[in-house]
Structures are given as C-alpha cells and as structure tokens.
N, C-alpha and C positions, 0 to 999 in steps of 0.2 A: 503494500500499500502506499502511494505517495504523497506525502505532506497536501495540502488542500491550498488552495491561495487563499480559504477564510484562517487555517491556522497560522499562514504564512505571515498574514495581515496582524497576524498577534504582538509581535515584535514591535512594530509601530504603534499599537493600539496603547501598548502597556509602557512605552517608554518613560514616560516620566516615573514608573515605579521602579526602572532599573531592567536590565537583564535579564531576558527570559528565555527559558529552555522548551522546544516540544519535542516528548519522545511517543513515537507509536507503541500503542498498551489496549489490551483490549479491545480489541474492533474500533480507536480510537486516538486518540491526542493525550496524556498528561502533559500540564503545563507546570511546570517548576521556576520556583524563582529562590534563590542563594540557596536550591538544594532539597527545598521542601513544595513540595508536589499542591500549587493553590487552586489547581483547576484542573478540568478535565475536558475536550471538546469530542463530542460523542455527534455524528452525522453535522453539522455547520450550527452547532445549537453548543454551546458555553457555559458551562457549568463551574462558580465559583467553591473554594472550599468555607463553608460553616460552621456555625458550633452554637450552643447554649446564650454564647455571650452576644454573635453576631446576628443570631438569628431574625430578633426586632426588625432590621433592615431590610430582610429578606420579607418579612412579613408584613409592614406596612405597603410595601412593595405587589403584595400575592403571588412570589416568584413561586414555583414550583420545584419538589425535589425531583434531582434524578435517579429517575426508577428504572432497574428494572424485571424481569421474571429468573427465578432461580427455583429450579425442583416446586414450577407448579404457582408458587406463591411470585407476588409482587414484593423486591427488597428494594426498599430508601437507602440512599448512600446521603453522608455528610454533604453535599454537594447541592446548592440552590444554581437553578436558568437565572444567568446576568441580565440585569436591566440594560434597557436599550441604549442610556444614557451611553454607559459604558463606553462603546459604539460608537458615539456621537463628542464627546468631552474629553479631551486626553485628560484632563482633571477628576473627572467623575472615575474616571478608567484606574488612574493612580488612587483614589482615596478606595475604590472597590477593591481593587490588589491589595492593597495594603489589609484591606478587614479579613482577605482571603488568608493572606501570609501568616496572621496573627493567629489566624484558627490555625492554621497549621504549625502554628507554634504550638498553641496550646494544648495541639492532641496528642504531642508528645511524643511522637511517632519522630527516631531520626535523621538526620538528614543525610538525600541520597546524594553520592559524590557525581563529581560532575564526571558524563562521561566524552572522551576522548583519544588518541590514540592508545595515550598509554595508561587509562582507567578500563581498556575493553579488555575482555575476559578469553585467555588465553585459548586457543582451541584443540579439540581434543588432541591433535595431532603433539599437540608444545606437552600433554601435560606430563606430572611425573606417574609410572606403570605403581599401581595397586600392589602392597605386598602381601602376596596371600601367605594365609595363617595357617599351619601346619594342624592336623589332630593333635587335640591332648593327651598328654601320653595314657593318662588316666583311661579315656579309652582301647588304646589300643591293650592295656594291661588287660582289661576288664573283656576284648575280644579273646586273650589269646585263652582267658582262666576257662571262658565259655565255651571252649574248641575239647570236643573231648581229647581224653589224656595219650598221646600214644608211647608202647612203651621204649626206653632206652636202649639206643645200639648197648652200653655198658651190660645193663642188666639181661638182656637178651642172650650175652657171649659169654658171660657168666654163669649159665645153668647149663 
C-alpha cells in the first residue's frame, strides 16, 4: 500500500506542531510525533488520540470514536475523528495535535523508536542462528532405566 495524498498532506497540516511521521499499519497509517502515536488514518479519515482528559473537546463537537468490528462485536478505540478545522487552520491543527500528543503521553505507552536505516530490524538471513538445546540428562537416564536389562558380556562369559 502506498501512502495516499491525504496522508502525505498531514506533514503540512501539522507543520506548527512539529515533525510527524506516517507509518503503514493495520490497513491504514499511524501518525507519530516525537515517537508517540497521536493519530490513525483509515481511508481518508483522520482520528486523533483521546483520553478522559481530552474527551470534552471531542464531545463538544460530537466527534465519533474510531470503531471497528472484532469477533463480531464493535470495538471502540481511544481515537476520535478530527474536527474539520484541523484541515483549514494550521493553528487549530497544532492545538488538536498537542491535545492528541498529551493524551498519548498520559497513556503511558513507551515511545516508538523513529524508523530509519539504522533502526530497521535485521533481515532473517542476518540473524544469528538459534542454538538448539540438548535433551536433559535426566530424560536419557530415565529412558535407559526403562529399557529391558541385557545380560552383560562378563556375566555370560563367567557361566
């Protein structure tokens, strides 16, 4: 999936908030600021991170939660649809972006490392091989004890 024109436009929309990064995930994009996920984009709809403290701002405008179906039941996430003002006014975009960033900070989730050439995971070919563990000695001993006893050669020769 390539990055949509809408997702690319968010860099300009949130320019007064600061640098943002868009990453493809779960059929859409996660929008990050300073390593924290502040928004998600599904289709061409922007949902901002919210919590109990920022909810009144969203409630005042009757902005819906992002909801999806999981195991046949609707599941509501802590992301709310962004108000239209975000796309028309850079100061409003920065204000709502800060609200989302502060909610992300309060969530307690650790920041995500920024992705760059050095931060990418090594490919499977470059990973060190996994050492295989040998069966514990107790298992081998138990297996020998369970086997039928064979007469030793010394005892057979002395008869």
